[in-house]
TIROLUM-837136 format. One record per residue (C-alpha): chain; x, y, z. Coordinates in steps of 0.25 Angstrom, whole numbers. Layout:
<kolfis>
+-------+-------+-------+-------+
| chain |     x |     y |     z |
+-------+-------+-------+-------+
|     A |     X |     Y |     Z |
...
+-------+-------+-------+-------+
</kolfis>
This chain:
<kolfis>
+-------+-------+-------+-------+
| chain |     x |     y |     z |
+-------+-------+-------+-------+
|     A |   -22 |  -101 |    48 |
|     A |   -12 |  -111 |    42 |
|     A |    -9 |  -125 |    49 |
|     A |     4 |  -119 |    54 |
|     A |    -3 |  -107 |    60 |
|     A |   -13 |  -116 |    66 |
|     A |    -2 |  -124 |    72 |
|     A |     5 |  -112 |    78 |
|     A |    -7 |  -107 |    84 |
|     A |   -10 |  -120 |    91 |
|     A |     5 |  -121 |    96 |
|     A |     5 |  -106 |   101 |
|     A |     1 |  -110 |   116 |
|     A |    12 |  -120 |   116 |
|     A |    22 |  -110 |   110 |
|     A |    18 |  -100 |   121 |
|     A |    19 |  -110 |   132 |
|     A |    33 |  -114 |   127 |
|     A |    37 |   -99 |   128 |
|     A |    32 |   -99 |   142 |
|     A |    40 |  -111 |   146 |
|     A |    53 |  -107 |   139 |
|     A |    52 |   -91 |   140 |
|     A |    62 |   -83 |   131 |
|     A |    72 |   -74 |   138 |
|     A |    65 |   -61 |   134 |
|     A |    50 |   -63 |   132 |
|     A |    47 |   -49 |   135 |
|     A |    53 |   -35 |   138 |
|     A |    47 |   -22 |   143 |
|     A |    51 |    -8 |   143 |
|     A |    57 |    -8 |   157 |
|     A |    62 |     7 |   157 |
|     A |    50 |    13 |   150 |
|     A |    59 |    17 |   139 |
|     A |    53 |    26 |   129 |
|     A |    54 |    24 |   114 |
|     A |    63 |    34 |   106 |
|     A |    54 |    33 |    94 |
|     A |    39 |    32 |    93 |
|     A |    33 |    18 |    89 |
|     A |    20 |    26 |    85 |
|     A |    27 |    32 |    73 |
|     A |    31 |    19 |    66 |
|     A |    23 |    17 |    53 |
|     A |    15 |     4 |    53 |
|     A |     7 |    -3 |    42 |
|     A |    -5 |   -12 |    46 |
|     A |    -7 |   -25 |    40 |
|     A |   -18 |   -18 |    32 |
|     A |    -8 |    -8 |    26 |
|     A |   -13 |     4 |    34 |
|     A |    -2 |    12 |    40 |
|     A |    -2 |    17 |    55 |
|     A |     7 |    20 |    67 |
|     A |     6 |    15 |    81 |
|     A |     2 |    30 |    85 |
|     A |   -12 |    25 |    82 |
|     A |   -11 |    16 |    95 |
|     A |    -5 |    26 |   104 |
|     A |   -11 |    25 |   118 |
|     A |   -12 |    10 |   117 |
|     A |    -2 |    -1 |   119 |
|     A |     3 |    -8 |   106 |
|     A |     7 |   -22 |   106 |
|     A |    16 |   -25 |    93 |
|     A |    18 |   -39 |    89 |
|     A |    25 |   -46 |    77 |
|     A |    17 |   -57 |    72 |
|     A |    17 |   -69 |    62 |
|     A |     6 |   -79 |    57 |
|     A |    15 |   -91 |    58 |
|     A |    21 |   -91 |    71 |
|     A |    20 |   -99 |    84 |
|     A |    15 |   -86 |    91 |
|     A |     5 |   -82 |    80 |
|     A |    -6 |   -86 |    90 |
|     A |    -2 |   -73 |    98 |
|     A |   -11 |   -66 |    88 |
|     A |   -23 |   -71 |    95 |
|     A |   -17 |   -66 |   109 |
|     A |   -13 |   -53 |   103 |
|     A |   -28 |   -51 |    98 |
|     A |   -33 |   -55 |   112 |
|     A |   -23 |   -44 |   118 |
|     A |   -27 |   -34 |   107 |
|     A |   -42 |   -36 |   110 |
|     A |   -40 |   -36 |   125 |
|     A |   -33 |   -23 |   126 |
|     A |   -38 |   -16 |   113 |
|     A |   -40 |    -3 |   121 |
|     A |   -26 |    -2 |   125 |
|     A |   -18 |   -11 |   116 |
|     A |   -16 |   -13 |   101 |
|     A |    -9 |   -25 |    96 |
|     A |    -1 |   -24 |    83 |
|     A |     5 |   -35 |    75 |
|     A |    16 |   -35 |    65 |
|     A |    17 |   -48 |    57 |
|     A |    31 |   -51 |    54 |
|     A |    38 |   -63 |    46 |
|     A |    51 |   -61 |    54 |
|     A |    52 |   -75 |    61 |
|     A |    53 |   -87 |    53 |
|     A |    43 |   -82 |    42 |
|     A |    31 |   -83 |    51 |
|     A |    23 |   -72 |    44 |
|     A |    24 |   -74 |    29 |
|     A |     9 |   -69 |    26 |
|     A |     6 |   -56 |    20 |
|     A |    -1 |   -45 |    28 |
|     A |   -15 |   -48 |    24 |
|     A |   -13 |   -63 |    27 |
|     A |    -8 |   -59 |    41 |
|     A |   -19 |   -51 |    44 |
|     A |   -29 |   -61 |    40 |
|     A |   -22 |   -72 |    47 |
|     A |   -22 |   -64 |    60 |
|     A |   -37 |   -60 |    59 |
|     A |   -42 |   -74 |    55 |
|     A |   -34 |   -82 |    65 |
|     A |   -32 |   -73 |    77 |
|     A |   -42 |   -63 |    76 |
|     A |   -32 |   -52 |    75 |
|     A |   -38 |   -38 |    75 |
|     A |   -25 |   -30 |    80 |
|     A |   -17 |   -22 |    70 |
|     A |    -7 |   -30 |    61 |
|     A |     4 |   -23 |    54 |
|     A |    10 |   -27 |    41 |
|     A |    20 |   -38 |    41 |
|     A |    34 |   -32 |    45 |
|     A |    48 |   -36 |    50 |
|     A |    49 |   -36 |    65 |
|     A |    63 |   -41 |    67 |
|     A |    76 |   -32 |    67 |
|     A |    81 |   -31 |    53 |
|     A |    81 |   -20 |    42 |
|     A |    66 |   -23 |    39 |
|     A |    61 |   -22 |    53 |
|     A |    48 |   -14 |    54 |
|     A |    49 |     0 |    61 |
|     A |    39 |    -5 |    72 |
|     A |    48 |   -16 |    76 |
|     A |    61 |    -8 |    74 |
|     A |    55 |     1 |    85 |
|     A |    50 |   -11 |    94 |
|     A |    64 |   -17 |    94 |
|     A |    73 |    -5 |    95 |
|     A |    76 |     1 |   109 |
|     A |    81 |    13 |   102 |
|     A |    66 |    16 |    97 |
|     A |    57 |     9 |   107 |
|     A |    66 |    12 |   119 |
|     A |    70 |    -1 |   125 |
|     A |    66 |   -14 |   116 |
|     A |    75 |   -20 |   106 |
|     A |    67 |   -33 |   105 |
|     A |    63 |   -36 |    91 |
|     A |    53 |   -48 |    89 |
|     A |    59 |   -61 |    93 |
|     A |    48 |   -68 |    86 |
|     A |    34 |   -66 |    81 |
|     A |    24 |   -60 |    91 |
|     A |    33 |   -52 |    99 |
|     A |    26 |   -40 |   106 |
|     A |    29 |   -26 |   109 |
|     A |    20 |   -17 |   118 |
|     A |    20 |    -2 |   116 |
|     A |    13 |     6 |   127 |
|     A |     3 |    17 |   125 |
|     A |    14 |    28 |   123 |
|     A |    22 |    20 |   112 |
|     A |    32 |    14 |   122 |
|     A |    37 |    -1 |   120 |
|     A |    34 |    -7 |   133 |
|     A |    35 |   -22 |   131 |
|     A |    41 |   -33 |   121 |
|     A |    35 |   -47 |   122 |
|     A |    41 |   -59 |   114 |
|     A |    33 |   -68 |   106 |
|     A |    32 |   -78 |   117 |
|     A |    24 |   -69 |   126 |
|     A |     9 |   -70 |   123 |
|     A |     2 |   -57 |   120 |
|     A |    -8 |   -61 |   132 |
|     A |     3 |   -64 |   142 |
|     A |     3 |   -57 |   155 |
|     A |    15 |   -49 |   152 |
|     A |     9 |   -43 |   139 |
|     A |    -4 |   -40 |   146 |
|     A |     3 |   -34 |   157 |
|     A |    11 |   -25 |   148 |
|     A |    -2 |   -21 |   140 |
|     A |   -10 |   -18 |   153 |
|     A |     1 |    -9 |   160 |
+-------+-------+-------+-------+
</kolfis>
């Protein structure tokens, strides 16, 4: 871990406290009308950090928490919280991270270095995807095109606002919740969404 990464990890509790004291207008959203997707998230081709190909079909019957991540961000310490969540709910939930370099160049490492950083510094055992683009542009990954397009997922147009935004998919492949980076993975609202 670099000095910058160590400093950001130490500052994380303060960053989260500031987020609580000065909440943003939209920290979360949920599928109020139980809108169904028009296309299946299970068919989107994905590539793991290890270069193996798969689809989310493998996790059908479990909830899936999809998170865009970065190694040099004030919210990087959420990796530890995501790992806690993954272990606590491993029978009903899978956490999947997609590293991205979309916000102020906070993920410049290659895929192997990212995996090593996550394992060594945060004990990450949940799946990591290859680094991709999560913001809306011509290179946006198909997974994030689906997550941020109501024409595909049924209701949500929110692309990640920063690193560590979270999207919760239920056991049937329906997008149920969006949580901004300022919402801790161990917050009451995330836990409640997983447990419902």
